[in-house]
N, C-alpha and C positions, 0 to 999 in steps of 0.2 A: 504494499500499499504506500502511495506517495505521501510524503510529508512536506511537499513544496507549498510555501505560502504564496499563492498566486497573486494575492493583493500587494505583494512587495516586488513584483517583477517591474523593472523600470522601463520607461518608454525609450525609444531610440534617441540618441543625442541630437541627431539632426535629420531632416527629411526635406523632400520637395512634394508639393501637392499641385496637380494640375486639376483645376476644378472648373465646373460649368454650373453656375447657379441660374435656375429657371424660375422666375416668379410666376405664380398662377393666381387667378382671381383678380386680375387687374382689368382695367377698361381699355387696354391697348395691346396690340400685338408687338409693338416696339418695346424693347427692354433697355434702350440706350441710357435713359435717365437712371435706372436702377444700376446698370453697369458703372456708370460714372460715380455714383454714390459708393459702390464697392471699391472702386479705385481710390477714392478719398480715404476710406478706411484702411486700405493697404498702405497708402503713402504715410498715413499718420503712424502706422505700426512700426516703421523703420526697417521692416523686413524687405529683402530683395524680392521683387516680383516683375513679371512680364505679362502684359496684356497681349492676347492674340485673338484672332477672329472668332474663335469658339470657346473662349474661356480665359483663364488666367493661371499662370504658374507662380507659386510663391514658395520661398525657401527660407529655412531657419530651423530653430529648435522645434521638436515635436510639439511641445506644449504651446509655444507661441503661434505656430502655423495653425494648429487646430483651434486655438483661441480666436485668431483673426477670421477664419472661416465662419465660426459661430457669430462673430461681430458683424460679418457681412450679411448673414441671415437676419440679424436683429435690425440692421439699418434698412434693409429691404422691407421687412415687416412694418417698420415705422413709416415707410412710404405708402403703405396701404395694401401690399400683397398679403392675402390671407393664408396663402400656402406657397411653399418653396420646395422645389425638388432640385437637389444638387448631386451631380455625379462627380466622383473624385478618383484620380489614380494617385496613389501615394508611393513614393520611392524612398528607400533608405539603403545605405551601404555602410559597411564597416572597414573596408580595406583602404579607403582613401577619401579625401574631401574633394568634391567636384561640384562646381556650380552648374546651373542649367546652361548658362552662356558658354562655359567650357565644354560641355557635352555637345552643343551645337557646333562649336568651332572645330572640334575633333572630326566630326563628319564633313564639314566643309573643307578641312585640310585634306582629307582623304579624297574627296571629289576633285579638288584642285590638282592633287598629285596624279589622279587618273587622267585628268584632261591634258596634263603635261606629257604623259606617256603615250597619248594617242597620236 
């Protein structure tokens, strides 16, 4: 029988979350104003983040990142959305520290190398 105290397992030191927050129950099909409010929350957090056409990637400690996603929900609820559905992809790694920007640059460098070889 296991004696592990699961309540004491720590969260990962850092992570990145790519999330797409979709407000439901609004009077408009546009979500630009809600997205702008979320971006303000992210900026105020001090965390590194990147807006893209289908969501936002935010990086930092697990607790800070999850907190800011929750704050994004709260600010969109405050704007009148009665329901929000958010999809997230969460990444962690323990072998090295790597930003989202560095991950993208790595692929771009490989593509540039392939183009030079052609």
